[in-house]
Every structure is written in C-alpha cells, then in structure tokens.
N, C-alpha and C positions, 0 to 999 in steps of 0.2 A: 116613384122617384126614378124611374128608368130613363136615362138620357134626356131628361127635361133640362131646359136652360133657365138659369136664374135671371130674372128681369133686371136685377141690379148690376151684376158683374158680367152677365152673358156667358158665364162658365157653367159647368155641370151643377145642377141643382143639388145633387147629393153632397157636393163639397161645401155648400153654404148652409145646409139644412141643420136646424136645431129643433128640439122638441119643446117649442115655446110658442103656442098659437097666438098669444097677444102681440107678438112681433112678426106675424106671418111666417113663423118657422124659418126665419132667415137671419143669419148672423149680420148681414149688412144693415138690415132694418134695426136690429138691436143696437149696433154700434152707432147708427145715426140718431137713435132716440136717446141712448144713455151715455154715449162716449165711453171712455175707458172705465173699466170696472175693476174693483179689487177682487182678490181671490175669495174673500169673505162674501162679497156681494154675489159672485157667481155661485158659490156654494148654497147660499140661501135661495137663490133663484131656481136652481135645478133640484134642490132638495137632497143634497149629499153633504157629507161633512167637509169641513175646511181641510182636514188632513187628506182626504181623498182627492180633493181638487189640487192640493199641493203635489200629491203623488203623480197625478195626471200631467201637471205642468212639468215636473222633473223628467218624466218619460218623453214628453214632446220635445223638450230642449235637448235631451240626449240624442233623439233621432235626428233633429235638425243639425246638431253638431257633427254627427256621423256623416250626414248628407253633404254638408259643407266641406268637410275634409275630403270626402270622396270626389266631389266636383273639382276641387283644387288640384287633385292629383292626376286628373285626366287631361 
C-alpha cells in the first residue's frame, strides 16, 4: 500500500483501503455497490459490535469538527 494510487479517485490507495476483498478493498467500490449503509450494516460487515462502530463514528466526527473549527480560524 505504499504510495499506490486508487483507480477510482486517483488519490492515495491507503486513504481508500478497507479490509474487504469482495469489494476490491476499496471504499469507492463498496459505496458504488451498496450505497449508504447503516452503522449496523457496517458492524456486521466488518465483524465488530454496533457499539464499537458508534464509538468510531463519534471519534471521527469529533476530529472533523476540530479540523473545521481550525480551518475557519486561519
């Protein structure tokens, strides 16, 4: 995964990679095949609890919120 480019978005492959070979390990393929997914669907798909997926979502939203506030202040 070192500096490879994603054939779908042309960005870094490591930014698009997921551990799901059925969808070529790419989030773009997953979204194209399945569309929007619920947290429960994601939890079943990757084999973790719904609570853990919810925790990850909250952490990601918190990071995004901090980044947006930082970008607005510069």
